[in-house]
Phi, psi and omega in degrees: 000316177298320179297318179297317180297319179297317178298323180295315182292334181273006176300140183305323183295334183261359183299315179301319179297315180298320180295318179295319178296321179297320181295319178295330183279343183284150172295163185299107178250136182246147178289337182056032173288118182273332180196161177185159174199159181239133179236147186231149172215151183283167175289117177242022178288165180305323178264054190303131173247113184296345180269357181263126184235137176257141185233154172222121176247131179242129176235151177239120187235164178283121182297333183274357181286138178292340179215120182250017175218173183310138190289341181275358182238172175292164183292354181254007188235155176209138180274131179244132176253128189267000176083002179239021180087012178235163179215171182209141172267112183266147179252132183276161171281167176305129184290160180244131180275125178254181178291167174060034176059038179248134179246133181255124179240142181235133177239129175248135177202169180217165181205142175248120182274161180277336184203164175294157180159178177257118185241143177255110181265125191223165176221141180237124177254133182244125349240180176289166181291159177283143171079023175293125192296324184257013178234099179302139180052047185299331181293347178253008182249130180281165177263129186227132172222158177205166169222150178264132177250119184249101176262108188212118181297340178285320178287320182086204182298134181214126172261144173285160175301143179254126180267101191279333183267139177290163180277115176268120193237028178239133181225149178258135179300134178079008177229153183294135175253139183229146170208139176218125182286352181050052184286148173219162180228123185294338181267354181083015177291155178284143180245138179231138186244136179216137170289152178211163178287138177294146181241166174210166176252116183300332181273163175280161178299319182297318181291325178293316180297322183281350180251268188240005179055032183230099176297147176230076185291153175224162176296142179293124182300133177077008181296139171229153179291151187306321182295331178285315182291324184281330183071201179089184183232165177290152175245162181304130180204133185285349175078189000277151356281145179295138184293152175238198181256007186271193180289169182306142180236153170228113183228153178228124181292125186294337183262320186260343183077011181285116178263127183234123173247109182237098359219152176303152181235287181286138178285158179134187182263142179223146175243141178218147178232153173213158181243137173255107183270146183247120182241131183247138176285143175260183184295341184260008179090352176282174181227148174221148181286133181237354180179176179199157173233134179251129171248127174248133184217152178253135181244123177260119179264128181229159176276136183207139173272351176292141180254146187290137174289169181230132180247143178242125184244163177295162172291151174308139188217181181224150179217147178274130181306139181099350177253160180260126177258130180230127180220157176247149172240147180234153179217146178229158180229127183293341181260008180059033174283159169292156187230148173244127177256144175211163181219146181225142177175165183296338180269358180256144005275356176214142010278353178273168178216154175221133184218133175280124185249345176226133178211090177235167182304120176083358181209139176218150178226138177231153180241127175254136179220135182218116174273096185286160178223175180299332180292346182270354181296133181201154177292318181270149176291154173265147191254133170239131176250121176260136183228142173237137175240135175273161182234081182288160179297329177208162178087188187276149175280154175235160185228163163224146178212151181217141175274151176228131184249130181238120175263130180251123178248160179283151176292155181290144170299148184241163172071027180291130179227146179227130177227149179281138176224087187070235177261013179245163175242129178259123179255140172224155178205168180289156177301130185289135189289332182265099184282354173275357174294154183263323185202159174251126178262136184249126180241149184221150168210161176277130179068167183292147186271331188075006180256139172227142181293150174294171185299339181218033183265115182271149176074194180230119179288154179297331182294344179286346174088008179273157176236135177291125182242348181179175177207153176220165175297151187294341181271002178265164187224020181208154177205139177249121180265109178255010181058046179066029180087354182272346181083155176269150187276136175288154182086001179241159175247128181248135182240143188231149166222154177226156170209164185256147171247151185246159190290149172281158012275343181295321179068212182103166182213171178260169169291149179289152177290172170294157182280138175236126184244151178219123177273147174250117187292162175090194180222127179283158174290150183221138170294142174237333182215135162223088191239139180280115181265338176210134178258119179195153181286338184234327185244028178297157188218136177233133176264126181243129180224155179206167178267153177280145174290159181216157357280136187295330184295343186269358186263120180276144178283160355288152181208164180162195183236147169236122182255131181241152181228143172229151177283143182054229178244039182281183183243002179269090183271147172237148181289128181261317186199148171239126179242147183242016178239134180295334182273356180274085188243022176225152177210134174255113183267118189247174178056046180250159174265073182285347177292319188251350185224152164265164179225143181240140184238150175225143187234143174235129170260119182245152183203145169065171176231121004292153191289136171248130184244131173243123184266161170216152181102187005284158176219124186250163169287160178280125182252122185258139171228154180221141181234115176288140179233080179292145180178198178300320174242100182296139175221164175228122178269127181247127177231154179216154182218157182197163174224098188228154180282344176269179186245116177268349181287147181085354177245160180285156168239128182269131183249128180243146178224142173247124183275163178302135179083354181263150178258356185233155176268147180236138177291123181248346177201134173235024181242354182295134181249154178236170174259193178290345184231344187195172176201171181206159178207137178254115178273103181245033179302126179300344181280352180295138181233146178295152177060030172242152182258129179238141181244145184224155157210164179231156173240117175271150178236121184227178181202156169279154188292329179275133180295344178278353180257169188302144180235170174052055182268114184255126179223141189251144175275177170288162173276138184226127179251142185220137177274123179280078180226161179304133179278155176299148175291151183277135172287151173247114191254140172227162186219141172241109181263201181297146174274093187296322180296318179293319179297319179297321179296315180292324182296332184272353178282152177229125353286151184289132177281359183285136179286157175236129353283154181270131176245162187237158174229129174255118183262119180257146171215147181209157174234165181262126180275180175253026180244147358289167184305134180081011183288164182259130178273005183277091184254128179281315181204160175247131178254128182265121181248146185218140173226117181291341182249008178056040175256124183301334179276354186249010177293133178235144179286131180240359180175164178227146177233127181297145174285161181203137178276351181255350181259134180259331181235129181247150183224159176203133180250122175263107193249171175057043179269132173277343174224130182276352184287139177161172180236150183227150168209160182243137172254122174267120187247128179266185183292342178273358184084004178280141185235155173232129185267142176282179167295159176266130176246151186238134170249148184228156174287150173289166177241080181238131180210099186253121182250147178281168177253007181204145167204162187231095182282067183244017175060032176263012179066015178229115177057041184279341184232154175277111182211158183294145172294321175209142178216136168292166178304135181230161177258327177199153179221126175249141184227140172231139180240134180236147174276181185293345179267002179089001179278138179282128181249347180201144172212134181188188179245151179288151175283177180296330177266019170067035167282122186266319186200135178254014179092005181288167184269229190261015178287181182281122182282151173267183184295344179264009179082007179275156187222139182277353181287180180295148179291146178291142176283162179299142179151187183264133178233155182247139184240152171230108184245117180258118187245133168253111183282155180271040174271179185298322184274359186050052185298133175258131181222142181251129177248128181235143178176200181232157176219137180265124175266122180238157175235133181208000000 
């Protein structure tokens, strides 16, 4: 009968239950895991499987513990949960005995996932030690660590951060405790360090394995950080952080990972956890978190008369790739104990090395040496942690440790040369030594800069005055600068520097090259005048003048000038005149509306066949505006603006006024100054009278910056008359555009209640302010102006609303819009035709893009293509499709009706997203859809997810 019962209990289906009952019957056994972490790396074998991941788990346990691994397994085993509903019992390598009764165990294991995704790989140790001061009921709380594995074809190969330094878990009461994991990342991702609350799994390992193999850790109830539980005060410490007079602190540097507890007080065991986050740069220079590793560790505080040693490390530094950096570290001990030095970092033990070269009582010296290479170049510094341990005659050892950060930059490109080739400059340079660089960036400025890069300064700062003009692949050695096809100007000297950029995610750049300059002989043509010679709405006249290029004998025929004109300061130029004589350098432009508009000119000098074009300009006429300011003391504010290649700043502007009843203008100021783009003058003559009309014009005086170029350039504005009467009061405008949150909510409903096509309404409302002071509220009408592109020159009138002395709030609805984006303003117009403009308000399109999770490309005219369920207006959409193995199966652009993919394979897609390749088989696919919305900022957003392809 006993035999039958035993056979029944040993049935496989009942084993988990029997195991759990046995665990409950055992006395409280603890794993005594003092610290641990899990690290992951992808499959990089020749037959690489992107879903196959290799793991390494390191634990630090108490050597005196009867069981240093989970109690339900042998002392050589540990259960690993892979985050996909599976688990594995891993077997450790032979453990290594460290100082302070600490044993280091290493477990190697691997796992192949079924699909891409973000997985949390974890380990649970049962149970924690009894009596941990900052963990209530610690004997009933498990030990929990994890790492995140991010399998994503968009991210590509990714290693988790590697924690190179072991966990030192002994601290002396009343002395500073330090720990640094000396983390590194094989991909060059940025690492961020944060303290966190220790966690545990309320269930047993056996129950998790027997159910869903999915741990659900929670924060330990009542957990407090060690400095709170231990109490006490800070002791003197040079930092960082520098000690203060307050209570004990526990801090972790977010950049270096240096954890400082200043200072433990009560003796006993404490647990603390921290996370090392992994952040990857994207193509636009931003960063996003892609993974993390959690280390949980136990710190035993003991009383000791031994005093902590002190280590001195080099200052953070920089080194040029390809050179060897060698530095020494020193350590001293106040008790004259012997000392042990060590160093940890991603470059150790190779290609870098560290060796203790002096070891005498109370003093030690170590030498660090690293032969850097191009592969070490990175935007972020690499971290080395130096540690010193004392060796007292008896008792526990104490440590000091400090991080050292080394930034590796690329060597400068060499042999840069620049020669003139017509109106272009041809640059050449030596083959760049770092062939892992991705591109060479080319920068240019006029004349020598006087700037030279520092000994380890990467890139070119904006303060150096250079402008980026081009780029080439890093394996190329030449570039031709055509100034965007416009050609470089003769008579100027252009100087160039180049530097190399390195691939992301590590990134990084080189030092800039030496400067190479090239002069262009001769003298380019230059505008000298764009002056208003007659003010009229129909027969206005502007005089345009320029200098001839030189030397004239060197220009082959055919040659001449082409003069172009645009209204105001716009970019839509029309050809005004073509001249074929070098001495024909003046033009009188007639039949213009110089009363209401400014005009801008652009000039081309063309020569020879094939034609070479040299541009000049733009150069605009001076545009004058005047603002009457009625009040106790009437004034008129006069302002003017221009866009010219010469410099009007630093010179006087002459202001002329014609009084009522007079036929001539009189100079009223020759001291008004302007800037490079504008000027102003306040006419506060006591003779000014209300309800009188005054007329003005100004003459600007300018010069080119080089004394060899034209000086004393006088240009006149249009004549402008203004009635010194109260101006209309300004409207204050507000706008109610689409309710994006509500639209997003409706868009996600199925079936969507939104009509197709969807149109928008922008509701405007405004009131009349009492500004400017003394303004008139007598408004005849309000004119509603609209610009779909928010260009001040593109506002168009779309409606009028009558003024009213009894209405305080006015409204206008702009309806039936296919795009809600645009800008509005209101003009309040009085009986004199004078207007006052409101503020500009902006409406924007929403950014909504809702994609389905299923479609069936079976040509039944129903749900045949992968396309958004709802989308706000967009300008372009790019799509990439990946299969479950991470291989790209499709890439293309969306059609105008936003068809993204019809299930085709790797053939060439047409504009509608169709593909001539084989149809995708049924299954799950992953998409990366890059959308540029038609909002004002042209926001780019990436949508990632999965879609199920079905056939029916």
